[in-house]
C-alpha positions in Angstrom: 14.0 8.5 -33.9 16.1 8.5 -31.1 15.1 5.0 -30.7 18.6 4.5 -29.9 18.7 6.5 -26.8 18.3 4.2 -23.9 18.9 4.4 -19.9 23.0 4.1 -19.9 23.4 5.1 -23.5 26.2 8.1 -24.3 24.6 11.4 -25.0 26.3 13.6 -27.2 24.9 16.6 -25.2 22.6 17.6 -22.3 20.1 19.1 -24.7 19.8 15.7 -26.2 19.6 13.7 -22.8 16.9 16.6 -22.2 14.9 15.6 -25.2 14.8 12.1 -24.0 13.2 12.9 -20.8 10.8 14.8 -22.4 9.7 12.1 -24.6 9.4 9.8 -21.7 7.5 12.3 -19.7 5.3 12.4 -22.9 4.7 9.1 -23.0 3.3 9.3 -19.3 1.0 12.1 -20.7 -0.3 9.7 -23.3 -1.3 7.0 -20.5 -2.4 9.2 -17.9 -4.5 12.4 -19.7 -7.5 13.6 -18.8 -9.0 15.7 -21.4 -7.7 17.6 -24.5 -6.9 21.1 -23.0 -5.2 19.3 -19.9 -2.9 17.1 -22.7 -2.1 20.3 -24.8 -0.8 22.3 -21.5 0.8 19.2 -20.3 2.6 18.4 -23.9 3.3 22.0 -24.6 5.1 22.6 -21.0 7.7 19.7 -21.8 8.2 20.9 -25.3 8.9 24.4 -24.3 11.6 23.1 -22.1 13.4 21.4 -25.1 12.8 23.3 -27.6 13.5 27.1 -28.7 10.1 27.8 -30.3 7.7 30.6 -29.7 4.5 29.3 -30.6 3.4 25.6 -30.6 0.3 25.2 -32.9 -2.1 22.4 -32.6 -4.5 21.8 -35.4 -7.5 19.4 -35.3 -9.6 18.3 -38.4 -13.1 18.7 -37.4 -15.3 16.5 -39.9 -18.9 18.0 -38.5 -17.8 20.9 -40.8 -14.8 19.7 -42.6 -12.6 22.8 -41.0 -8.9 22.9 -39.0 -9.8 23.6 -35.6 -6.7 25.7 -34.1 -5.4 25.8 -30.5 -2.1 27.2 -29.7 0.5 27.8 -26.4 3.5 30.0 -25.6 6.3 29.6 -23.3 5.3 32.1 -20.8 2.2 30.0 -19.8 1.2 27.0 -19.9 -2.2 28.1 -21.2 -4.0 26.6 -24.8 -5.9 29.5 -26.4 -8.3 28.7 -28.9 -7.9 30.7 -32.2 -11.3 29.0 -33.9 -12.0 26.9 -37.1 -10.4 27.5 -40.4 -11.1 26.2 -44.0 -8.5 23.5 -45.0 -7.2 25.7 -47.8 -6.4 28.6 -45.5 -3.9 27.0 -43.3 -0.7 25.0 -43.8 -2.0 22.6 -41.3 -4.5 21.9 -43.4 -2.5 21.1 -46.3 -0.3 18.6 -43.9 -3.2 17.2 -42.9 -4.6 16.5 -46.4 -1.2 15.3 -48.2 0.5 13.8 -44.8 3.8 15.1 -45.9 6.2 17.5 -43.6 6.2 21.2 -44.4 9.5 22.7 -43.0 9.7 26.3 -43.6 12.8 28.0 -42.1 12.4 31.4 -43.6 9.1 32.4 -44.3 10.0 35.3 -46.5 11.8 33.1 -48.8 8.4 31.0 -48.8 6.3 31.2 -52.1 3.5 28.8 -50.9 0.6 28.8 -48.4 -0.3 32.3 -49.1 -3.3 32.2 -46.7 -1.0 30.7 -43.7 2.3 32.8 -44.1 -0.1 35.9 -44.2 -1.5 34.6 -40.6 2.2 33.8 -39.1 3.4 37.3 -40.4 0.8 38.8 -38.5 1.8 37.4 -35.3 5.6 38.1 -35.9 6.7 34.2 -36.8 9.9 33.9 -39.1 10.1 30.0 -39.6 7.2 27.1 -39.1 7.7 23.4 -38.9 4.5 21.4 -39.2 4.0 17.6 -38.6 1.0 15.4 -39.4 -0.9 14.1 -36.7 -1.7 10.6 -37.6 -2.4 7.1 -36.3 -2.4 4.2 -38.5 -5.0 5.2 -41.9 -6.7 7.8 -39.3 -5.9 11.6 -40.3 -6.0 13.7 -36.9 -4.4 16.8 -37.9 -1.2 19.0 -37.6 1.5 20.0 -34.7 2.9 22.9 -36.0 6.1 25.0 -34.0 6.4 28.6 -35.2 9.7 31.0 -34.1 10.3 34.5 -34.3 13.6 33.8 -35.8 15.0 32.5 -38.9 16.2 28.8 -38.2 16.8 25.6 -40.1 15.4 22.1 -38.9 18.5 19.8 -38.7 17.8 15.9 -39.4 18.2 15.1 -35.7 15.4 17.3 -34.7 13.1 16.2 -37.6 13.4 13.1 -35.9 12.9 13.9 -32.7 10.0 16.1 -33.7 8.3 13.2 -35.9 8.6 11.4 -32.6 6.8 14.0 -30.6 4.0 13.9 -33.4 3.7 10.4 -33.1 2.8 10.5 -29.4 0.8 13.4 -29.5 -1.2 11.6 -32.3 -1.7 8.7 -29.9 -2.8 11.1 -27.0 -5.1 13.0 -28.9 -6.7 9.7 -30.0 -7.1 8.5 -26.7 -8.3 11.8 -25.0 -10.8 11.9 -27.9 -11.8 8.2 -27.7 -12.2 8.4 -24.0 -14.5 12.0 -24.8 -16.6 9.8 -27.4 -17.4 7.0 -25.0 -18.4 9.6 -22.1 -20.6 11.6 -24.2 -21.9 8.3 -25.7 -22.6 6.9 -22.2 -24.1 10.4 -21.1 -26.5 10.5 -24.2 -27.7 6.7 -23.4 -28.5 7.8 -20.1 -30.3 10.7 -21.2 -32.4 8.7 -23.4 -33.1 6.4 -20.8 -34.1 9.2 -18.2 -36.6 10.7 -20.8 -38.0 7.2 -22.0 -38.8 6.1 -18.3 -40.4 9.4 -17.7 -42.7 9.1 -20.6 -43.5 5.8 -19.6 -44.6 6.7 -16.2 -46.5 9.7 -17.1 -48.8 10.8 -20.1 -49.1 14.1 -18.7 -46.9 16.0 -21.1 -47.5 19.7 -19.7 -46.8 18.6 -16.3 -43.8 16.2 -17.1 -42.3 18.6 -19.8 -39.6 20.8 -17.6 -38.6 17.2 -16.0 -37.5 16.1 -19.6 -36.1 19.2 -20.6 -33.7 19.1 -17.4 -32.6 15.7 -18.5 -31.7 16.8 -21.9 -30.2 20.1 -20.7 -27.4 17.7 -18.9 -26.1 17.0 -22.6 -27.5 19.6 -25.0 -27.2 22.3 -22.5 -30.3 24.3 -24.1 -31.4 27.2 -22.1 -35.2 27.3 -23.4 -37.2 24.5 -24.6 -40.6 24.4 -25.4 -43.1 21.8 -27.2 -45.8 23.5 -29.5 -48.7 21.2 -30.9 -50.5 22.0 -34.3 -54.0 23.4 -34.0 -55.9 22.0 -37.0 -59.1 24.7 -36.7 -56.9 27.9 -36.5 -54.0 26.3 -38.7 -51.4 27.3 -36.2 -49.0 25.8 -33.6 -49.8 26.2 -30.3 -47.6 26.3 -27.2 -48.6 23.2 -25.2 -45.7 23.1 -22.7 -42.2 25.0 -21.9 -38.9 25.2 -19.5 -37.8 28.5 -19.0 -35.3 28.2 -15.9 -35.4 31.2 -13.8 -38.7 32.4 -15.5 -41.4 32.9 -13.2 -45.0 33.1 -14.0 -46.4 33.0 -17.4 -43.8 33.9 -20.0 -44.5 36.9 -22.7 -43.6 35.0 -25.7 -46.1 34.0 -28.3 -48.7 31.2 -27.4 -49.5 30.7 -31.2 -46.9 30.5 -33.8 -47.6 30.9 -37.5 -46.6 27.8 -39.7 -45.1 30.2 -42.5 -43.8 32.9 -40.7 -42.1 31.3 -37.7 -38.9 28.8 -37.5 -41.2 26.0 -35.6 -43.9 26.8 -37.9 -41.3 25.7 -41.1 -39.9 22.7 -39.6 -43.2 21.4 -38.8 -44.7 22.4 -42.9 -41.3 20.6 -44.3 -41.0 17.9 -41.9 -37.7 18.1 -40.9 -35.3 19.6 -38.4 -34.4 23.5 -38.5 -31.5 25.2 -37.3 -31.5 29.0 -37.1 -28.9 32.0 -36.2 -29.5 34.7 -34.3 -29.5 36.6 -37.6 -32.0 34.2 -38.9 -34.1 34.5 -36.2 -33.8 38.3 -36.5 -35.3 38.1 -39.8 -37.8 36.2 -38.7 -38.8 38.8 -35.8 -39.0 35.6 -33.4 -40.2 36.8 -29.7 -37.3 34.7 -28.7 -34.9 37.6 -29.2 -36.6 40.0 -27.3 -37.5 37.8 -24.6 -34.6 35.5 -24.4 -31.9 37.8 -24.0 -28.7 36.7 -25.7 -30.0 33.5 -27.6 -27.8 32.8 -30.3 -29.3 29.5 -31.8 -32.9 27.7 -32.2 -33.6 24.3 -33.2 -36.8 23.3 -34.2 -37.4 18.9 -34.7 -41.3 18.1 -36.0 -43.1 15.6 -34.0 -44.4 12.8 -36.3 -46.4 10.1 -35.2 -48.1 7.1 -37.8 -51.1 10.0 -38.7 -48.4 12.7 -39.7 -46.8 15.8 -38.1 -48.6 16.7 -34.9 -46.1 19.4 -33.4 -42.6 20.2 -32.9 -40.4 20.7 -29.7 -37.6 23.7 -29.9 -34.4 24.2 -28.2 -32.9 27.7 -27.9 -29.3 28.3 -26.8 -27.0 31.5 -25.8 -23.8 29.5 -26.6 -22.2 31.1 -30.1 -21.6 27.0 -30.3 -24.5 25.7 -32.8 -26.5 22.6 -32.7 -24.1 20.0 -34.1 -25.4 17.2 -36.2 -24.7 14.7 -33.0 -27.0 17.3 -31.1 -29.7 17.2 -34.1 -29.6 13.3 -33.9 -30.0 13.0 -30.4 -33.3 15.4 -30.3 -34.6 13.7 -33.4 -34.2 10.7 -31.2 -36.3 12.2 -28.2 -38.9 13.7 -30.6 -39.8 10.4 -31.8 -40.0 9.4 -28.1 -42.1 12.1 -27.4 -44.3 11.6 -30.2 -44.9 8.2 -29.3 -45.9 8.8 -26.4 -48.3 11.3 -27.3 -49.7 8.5 -30.1 -49.8 6.2 -27.1 -52.0 8.8 -24.8 -54.3 9.6 -28.0 -54.4 6.0 -28.6 -55.5 5.7 -25.0 -58.3 8.0 -25.3 -59.6 6.9 -28.3 -59.8 3.5 -27.1 -61.3 4.4 -23.8 -64.0 6.5 -25.4 -64.8 3.5 -27.9 -65.4 1.3 -24.8 -67.7 3.6 -23.6 -69.6 4.0 -26.5 -69.7 0.3 -27.1 -70.5 -0.7 -23.8 -74.3 -0.2 -24.4 -74.3 -2.3 -27.5 -75.2 -5.5 -28.9 -72.2 -8.2 -29.3 -73.0 -8.9 -33.0 -72.4 -5.1 -33.6 -69.2 -5.1 -31.6 -68.1 -8.1 -33.7 -68.7 -5.6 -36.6 -66.9 -3.0 -35.4 -63.8 -5.1 -34.5 -64.1 -6.4 -38.2 -63.9 -3.3 -39.6 -60.7 -2.3 -37.7 -59.4 -5.3 -39.3 -60.2 -4.9 -43.0 -57.9 -6.0 -45.6 -56.4 -2.9 -47.8 -57.7 -2.5 -51.5 -54.9 -3.9 -53.4 -53.6 -3.1 -57.0 -52.4 0.2 -58.9 -54.2 -0.1 -62.1 -55.7 2.7 -63.9 -59.2 1.2 -63.8 -59.0 0.7 -60.2 -57.8 4.1 -59.3 -60.7 5.5 -61.2 -62.7 3.5 -58.7 -61.0 4.6 -55.9 -61.1 8.5 -57.2 -65.0 8.0 -57.3 -65.3 6.7 -53.9 -63.2 9.6 -52.5 -65.4 12.1 -54.5 -68.5 10.7 -53.0 -67.3 10.2 -49.6 -67.6 13.7 -48.2 -71.3 13.8 -49.1 -74.0 11.8 -47.7 -75.3 10.7 -51.3 -76.6 7.5 -51.5 -74.2 5.0 -53.3 -74.8 1.8 -55.4 -71.7 -0.2 -56.0 -72.0 -2.6 -59.0 -70.0 -5.6 -59.7 -69.6 -9.2 -60.2 -69.2 -11.6 -56.9 -66.0 -11.2 -55.7 -64.8 -8.2 -56.4 -64.6 -6.4 -53.3 -67.6 -4.6 -53.3 -67.8 -3.9 -49.1 -63.7 -3.2 -49.3 -65.1 -0.1 -51.4 -68.2 0.7 -49.3 -65.7 0.5 -45.9 -63.2 3.1 -47.8 -66.2 5.5 -48.6 -67.5 5.2 -45.0 -63.8 5.7 -43.6 -63.3 8.4 -45.2 -66.9 10.1 -44.9 -67.9 12.8 -42.2 -69.5 9.7 -40.2 -66.3 8.2 -39.9 -66.4 8.1 -36.2 -69.4 6.7 -36.0 -70.9 3.0 -36.7 -70.5 1.0 -40.2 -73.6 -1.4 -40.1 -73.5 -3.8 -42.9 -76.4 -6.4 -43.9 -76.3 -9.5 -46.5 -79.7 -9.3 -47.9 -79.1 -12.4 -49.5 -78.1 -14.5 -46.5 -81.3 -14.0 -44.4 -84.3 -15.3 -45.1 -87.1 -13.2 -46.6 -89.2 -13.8 -43.3 -86.3 -12.5 -41.2 -85.2 -9.8 -43.3 -87.4 -7.4 -42.3 -86.8 -8.1 -38.4 -83.2 -7.4 -38.9 -83.5 -4.3 -40.9 -86.3 -2.5 -38.8 -86.3 -4.8 -35.7 -89.4 -5.8 -33.6 -91.5 -5.3 -30.5 -91.7 -7.8 -28.0 -94.7 -10.4 -29.0 -94.4 -9.2 -32.6 -94.7 -12.6 -33.9 -94.2 -16.1 -32.4 -90.8 -16.0 -31.0 -90.4 -12.6 -30.5 -89.9 -12.8 -26.5 -88.0 -9.7 -26.4 -87.3 -6.3 -28.3 -85.0 -6.3 -31.2 -83.0 -3.3 -32.0 -82.8 -3.3 -36.0 -79.7 -2.7 -38.5 -81.2 0.9 -39.0 -81.2 1.9 -35.6 -77.7 0.5 -34.9 -76.3 2.4 -38.1 -78.2 5.6 -36.9 -75.5 8.7 -37.6 -73.4 6.0 -39.3 -73.7 3.9 -42.5 -75.6 1.5 -43.6 -74.3 -1.2 -46.1 -77.0 -3.4 -47.6 -75.2 -6.1 -49.8 -76.7 -7.8 -52.4 -79.7 -5.2 -52.4 -81.3 -7.1 -55.8 -82.3 -10.1 -53.7 -84.6 -8.1 -51.4 -87.8 -8.9 -51.2 -90.4 -7.3 -53.6 -93.0 -6.8 -50.6 -90.1 -4.8 -48.3 -88.9 -2.6 -51.0 -91.4 0.5 -50.1 -90.4 -0.1 -46.6 -87.1 0.6 -47.4 -87.9 3.5 -49.9 -89.5 5.4 -47.0 -86.6 5.0 -44.8 -84.2 6.8 -47.9 -86.9 9.1 -48.4 -88.4 10.3 -45.0 -85.6 9.1 -42.5 -88.0 7.1 -40.2 -89.3 3.6 -39.9 -91.7 1.7 -37.3 -90.3 -1.6 -35.9 -92.1 -4.8 -37.0 -95.4 -5.1 -34.6 -94.8 -1.4 -33.3 -96.6 1.7 -33.6 -94.1 4.2 -32.6 -92.0 6.1 -35.5 -88.5 6.1 -35.1 -86.0 8.6 -36.9 -82.7 8.0 -38.2 -79.8 9.7 -39.8 -78.2 7.2 -42.1 -76.2 7.1 -45.2 -77.2 4.2 -47.3 -74.5 2.5 -49.3 -76.0 -0.7 -51.4 -74.1 -3.3 -53.6 -75.4 -5.8 -56.0 -74.0 -8.0 -58.8 -77.3 -7.9 -60.6 -78.7 -5.8 -63.3 -81.4 -3.9 -61.2 -82.2 -1.6 -64.7 -83.0 -5.3 -66.0 -84.9 -6.1 -63.2 -86.9 -3.0 -63.2 -88.1 -3.9 -66.5 -88.9 -7.6 -65.6 -91.1 -6.0 -62.5 -88.5 -7.9 -60.1 -87.4 -4.4 -58.5 -89.4 -1.3 -57.9 -88.2 1.4 -60.3 -88.9 4.3 -57.7 -86.4 2.3 -55.2 -83.9 1.9 -58.2 -83.6 5.7 -59.1 -83.7 6.6 -55.3 -80.4 3.9 -54.7 -79.0 4.8 -58.3 -78.1 8.4 -56.9 -74.4 8.0 -57.4 -73.5 4.3 -58.8 -69.7 3.1 -58.7 -68.9 -0.3 -61.1 -66.1 -2.4 -59.7 -64.3 -3.8 -62.6 -63.8 -7.6 -62.7 -60.4 -9.0 -62.0 -59.8 -9.7 -65.8 -60.4 -5.9 -66.3 -57.5 -5.0 -64.3 -55.0 -8.0 -64.9 -52.3 -5.7 -64.0 -53.1 -5.7 -60.4 -53.0 -9.8 -60.6 -48.9 -10.0 -59.9 -49.7 -7.8 -56.8 -52.8 -9.4 -55.6 -50.8 -12.9 -56.2 -48.0 -11.9 -53.9 -49.9 -10.1 -51.4 -52.0 -13.3 -51.1 -48.9 -15.7 -51.0 -47.3 -13.7 -48.2 -50.6 -13.6 -46.0 -51.4 -17.3 -46.1 -47.6 -18.2 -45.9 -47.4 -16.4 -42.8 -50.7 -17.5 -41.7 -49.4 -21.5 -42.0 -46.1 -20.9 -40.8 -44.5 -21.1 -44.5 -41.5 -19.2 -45.6 -42.5 -18.7 -49.8 -40.2 -16.4 -51.3 -40.6 -17.5 -54.7 -43.2 -17.2 -57.5 -42.1 -19.1 -60.7 -42.7 -16.7 -63.9 -44.6 -19.4 -65.9 -47.1 -19.6 -62.9 -47.6 -15.7 -62.7 -48.2 -16.0 -66.7 -50.9 -18.3 -66.2 -52.5 -16.7 -63.3 -52.5 -13.1 -65.1 -53.8 -15.0 -68.4 -56.8 -16.8 -66.4 -60.1 -15.1 -66.9 -60.9 -15.2 -63.0 -65.0 -15.8 -63.2 -65.1 -15.6 -59.3 -62.5 -12.7 -59.5 -60.5 -11.5 -56.3 -62.1 -13.8 -53.9 -61.6 -16.9 -56.7 -58.0 -15.7 -56.7 -57.6 -15.5 -53.1 -59.2 -19.3 -52.4 -56.8 -20.4 -55.3 -53.6 -18.8 -54.0 -54.6 -20.3 -50.3 -54.8 -23.9 -51.6 -51.4 -23.1 -53.7 -49.7 -22.6 -50.4 -51.3 -25.7 -48.7 -49.7 -27.8 -51.5 -46.3 -26.0 -51.2 -44.0 -27.5 -49.1 -40.2 -25.3 -50.2 -39.7 -21.9 -50.7 -41.1 -22.0 -54.3 -45.1 -21.5 -54.7 -46.5 -24.5 -56.2 -49.9 -23.7 -58.0 -52.2 -26.4 -59.4 -52.0 -24.9 -62.7 -53.5 -28.2 -64.1 -57.3 -27.0 -62.8 -56.9 -23.7 -65.2 -55.1 -25.5 -67.9 -58.2 -28.5 -68.2 -60.6 -25.7 -68.1 -59.1 -23.7 -70.9 -58.6 -27.1 -73.0 -62.3 -28.1 -72.5 -63.7 -25.0 -73.6 -61.3 -24.1 -76.0 -63.8 -24.1 -78.8 -66.3 -22.2 -76.9 -64.7 -18.8 -75.4 -67.6 -17.1 -74.1 -67.1 -16.5 -70.4 -70.7 -18.0 -69.2 -69.8 -21.0 -70.9 -66.8 -21.0 -69.4 -68.1 -20.0 -66.0 -70.7 -23.0 -66.3 -68.1 -25.6 -66.8 -65.9 -24.3 -64.2 -69.2 -24.7 -61.9 -70.0 -28.4 -62.8 -66.2 -29.2 -62.4 -66.4 -27.9 -58.5 -69.3 -29.6 -58.3 -68.1 -32.8 -59.8 -65.5 -32.7 -57.3 -67.1 -32.1 -54.2 -69.7 -34.8 -54.7 -72.5 -31.9 -55.3 -72.0 -30.7 -51.8 -72.4 -26.8 -51.9 -72.4 -25.4 -48.7 -69.5 -25.7 -46.1 -65.8 -25.6 -45.8 -65.0 -28.1 -48.1 -68.3 -27.2 -50.4 -68.1 -26.2 -54.2 -69.4 -22.7 -53.0 -66.0 -22.2 -50.6 -63.8 -23.6 -53.3 -65.3 -21.2 -56.3 -65.1 -18.2 -53.9 -69.0 -17.7 -54.0 -71.5 -17.3 -51.6 -74.0 -20.3 -50.9 -77.0 -18.7 -52.1 -75.1 -17.1 -55.1 -74.0 -20.4 -56.4 -77.2 -21.7 -55.8 -78.9 -18.8 -58.2 -76.3 -19.4 -60.6 -76.7 -23.2 -61.1 -80.6 -22.4 -61.4 -80.0 -19.5 -63.9 -77.5 -21.8 -66.2 -79.8 -24.9 -66.3 -77.0 -27.1 -64.3 -78.6 -30.2 -63.5 -77.7 -33.2 -61.3 -76.9 -35.5 -63.9 -73.9 -33.0 -65.3 -71.8 -33.4 -62.5 -73.5 -36.6 -60.5 -71.9 -40.0 -60.6 
């Protein structure tokens, strides 16, 4: 490879010396190149001085479209002419690139291979052609071709020289490409930083958009940019902001864009970036064709936030070069930044509006609303749970009264909140009240409110839950425990949407949607005269029965994993494994306390776990199962479970360490069950 040619060596001819000098000059070019065009021009100038060829052809593989980009130079000029891009199988250099093999064709008229490549050489009057692979290590770059208008052989010394030239050219191209890629990457990073800084400093996108488009133009070279937002009422995209350099005043481009008949509309509907050529824009009758003279390409990127797609960002270019994959990737990042900025702006406005709305309400109401924003998701994929959720979705859009039935701990409040969120009242308040947790004497005041002096201790006027729920939803939990004498007043509210405060004479009108819940059999209560039949019929407009956990055992693994993750994160533990025997035992237990009992059991298990494997106190479940193996009735099992909890807590019912908390029940609910089951102190006392 002419490695033996060093200064002071004997050269067989002046031509050999010139070739050596050309190699040295090309080595300098490798180190000091300033871009591909200049690189090819410098190398071509030196090769034409020492080689008798009429064309030097450079072919570079473009991985973006898997084609060969072809450039060439002639001896008469050092200019590099771009011949376009060709499919790999239509060029000899493509074959060389694929097979990494030198092709030597002294006489193209005698060549039977490469039909397409030979045809192109004949068209430009060439008679011979040599092509060498351009490769660095394992990286294939392209091919270096030399063509002549005369038939000529390739001697061994010529081949060795050209192989050495191909090595130098490969190294020079790799250096130039690496430098160019690094420069482009720096430009893109700088542009993203500029866009991000602009978005952080100003949330007014219509005013800010031209500046953002100017940052993008440094890299993407677009001639037009616009931002379109989705109008839900008109179901169209509406132009929100635009940047059209050199265009004064309002543009004549359409301000509304159809979703199905325009390029941005299709990108919005399909939630993916779309690139359209001029021909495709003509077919769509795009107004860009008429108003932006010479437009060749349009790229539309959807703006997607946490709440879904909200619009598109669009870029048009007059260049014949299409938007490449790198351009689209960069524009997607920018679209993401703009979507986040829009989401933050909207969240800021919502928070400001919510703050203003809450400023006049009581502190406990603010707590209720905050708790609504932090509700736990409904976990489960079983068929029976999905049926419940379908029922909730069906009734949510109406204002019908909903009665949620189910055992304690099944998640009745979560379903009530879900109905409210899916209703037309979702922007208003969700007010809840547990009828069993408030003493009967105070229940009326809590529900209807009272005037100053209405009773001893009423030192000021109190707004009741009904007024606070105006235009929103009122959730009455454990409605079966409401006093019989208070039921007619509640019935009047449901029928007439009006009431009087305790101690007042003024009738107050409200617009509420009632959602009630109970774990009792209200129909049985009606027959036993504990519950008014007219109130029951008014409540029972749309009943939803929440299945107990034993009826949706398929959901237990999901719930177990959810609660393990929740409590381990809260306690700073890393629990990533649940033994199969433990999961089987949990799925087999009947869970009389339902999801609340399971949640408390998992919390206790996480507390007991020291390593990464969940350690559950299964002995509790096994002991209960063994004690009751001869009596499999659910009521008996539940009775024994309550007695066991009372024994373990020394008969203490209330408090964090009481039996109610251990069983996942409310204090009043547990007291009610103790009375109903006839559990005496002798059964659990010392």
